[in-house]
N, C-alpha and C positions, 0 to 999 in steps of 0.2 A: 505492498498499499504506500501512497506518497504520504510526503511528510504534512503530520498532523499541523493545524490551525491554532496557536495559541490566544487564546480568547481571555483578555485583562479587563475585569468589569468591577469597581464598585458597589456594595453592596446599595447604597442609598444614591445613586446617578441614577435616574430617570428611564436616559440615553442607555446605560447598560441597562439594562431591566430591556427597555423595547428591543434590544439588538440579540437578549439573551435567548429570545422567543423564536427569533429564526435561524442564528449562525447551526443549529445542529441541523436542523433543515438542510440549509446551503450545503454544508459540507459535503451534508447524505449523497445528494445530485451528484454530486461530483467525488465521488468514492474517497472522502476523505473525513480524519476523525476529527476532534474538535479535543482539547485541554485545556478546562476552564480552569480560570488564576485570579484569586480574589483578591484584591489588593484596596487598601487603606489610601485615599487622596490628600484625607483633609489636613493632616500630620507630617506623615511618613514621607512627602513628598517638596517639604519647604526647602531645601535643599537645591531643589534643581532649577535651575538659569536656563528655563528653557520654558515653552507658551505657558501659563497658568490663569487658571479661567477666575477669578475672584467668590470666594463663598456669598459677597452680597449679591452678584449675578446672577449667579446659580438660584439663588432666593429669590430672583424677581420677578415680575409680574408677564414678562418676557419669556422667561424659564419657563414658568408654569403655564402660559398659554403655546407655548410652542410644544410638549413635550406631550400634550393633551392631543393638537392639532400631529405630532409624528403617530401618537397611538394610533388614532381614526384613523389615518392615509394609512397603516398594516394591518389594522384588524387587530388590535393588541387591546384586550381590558384593561381599563387604568383608571385611579383616579388621584388624583394631585394628594399627598399626603399633608396629615396638617403641623406637621414636625420636619417639611421638606428640609433633607439636610440633617438627619437622625447619621452621630457616631458610629458606625460600622464597623472596628475592630474584634470588638466581642464573636461576631458573626463571622468574620473572615478568619477566626481562629479557630473554629469548630469547622467550618466548613474545608479546612485544610486536612484536620484531623481526619473526616471522613474521607472526603475524599482521595488522602494518599494508604487508604487501607480498603476502600471499594467506590469507585473514581463517578456509576452512575449513582451511588447512592448520594454522594456527597452532592451533584449534578440535583438530584430529586431532593437537599437539603436547600442548593441554592436558590432554587426555585420557589421553593414553600416559603422562605422568609422572604423573595423580592414580592410573592402574590400578599404574603404579610402585610409586606408593607405600602405600595404599588394600588391595590387593589380594596384591602382590608384594612386598610390604614391604623393598622399595628405599630406601636413604638420596637423596632427592631434593634435598639436599645437596651431594652427593658429583658433582665434577665428572665422573667420569667415568660415571657414571649417565645425567647430564642427557648427556652426550657419547654414550653408548652410543643413548640413545632420538633424540636427533640425528641418527646415522650409520644407522641404520634408516629412519628418513624421509630420506635421501639427502640430509642440510644439509653442505653438507661442512665439512671443517676450519677455515678459512678464515673463513665464515658463522656457523658457534657461537663461533669467537673474538670477531668483531665486535660480534654479538649477545651476547655474556655481559659483554664486559670495555672495547668500545667507552666513552668520557665520553658519547655521542649517546644509547648505548640506558641510563645509568643517570640521564640528564637527561628518557627519554623517560617513564620508568618514575616519579619524580619527579613530572612533572607529570599523569600518568594519579593520581599517590594525591592529589596537591593538588587534583586536579578534584573527586575522591572525594570528600575532606573537605570541600569547598566545597557540595558537592550534598548531603551531611549523614548518609553514607554511613558508620556505626559497626559494621560482621558483615559476617559472611560465612555463607550466603548472603545479599548483598542484590538488590533491583531494582526497579529504575526505569520506569516507562509512565508516557509524557503526564505527567511534572511526579509521579506520584504514586510513592510509598517504601512497598517491602513490606521486610520481615527475617525471613527463617527460613523453614523447609522449612514448617512451619503455616499461613506466611503462602499457598502457594500455590495453594488454592479460594479466598482471596480475592481474588487477582492472577485467577487465571482467571473469575468472579466477573466482573472491572474487564476483562476482554477480552470475554467476551462478551453483556454491558450497558450497559457504560460507566460513567464515574462513579455510585458511590452514595454 
């Protein structure tokens, strides 16, 4: 099989959520797999001297309307969260703990977290919300504690973020395939062309 698509996303990004509803289908059409990679943009990327979108912009009326419009355009169920811009480090740590052991289960966890946030308007920074999702997936309380609070989980997420920085990732969603980088939902058609016809 050809090289997988690396899909970088932040759980708090409406654009990452919308892309998450499409990327696996795109990859499947072209015989590719997708490696999901959760990152946290708010704190961990402060050192980047690249393009950065200020948090005030990401919480603006324009972004609210743009995300709603984009979701409608792609036929994705969406409701703007009441606390747009939630902190997502704990969700990302749990995701990587689960994904490293069972990738499909990790993807399921990610989709449930994003649905809780962008459809059900639940606060995904809350331990209770994440705990309820984990419980529904039959993740034990002991495993959840290890995934969210163990120093190794913190180190795992930091390593993922450091690697993302090294690869030039600066936003969500961000896709890398065969070394080529694509930023944003509006680059998905270009990504598809790359997958179908090769480098251009």
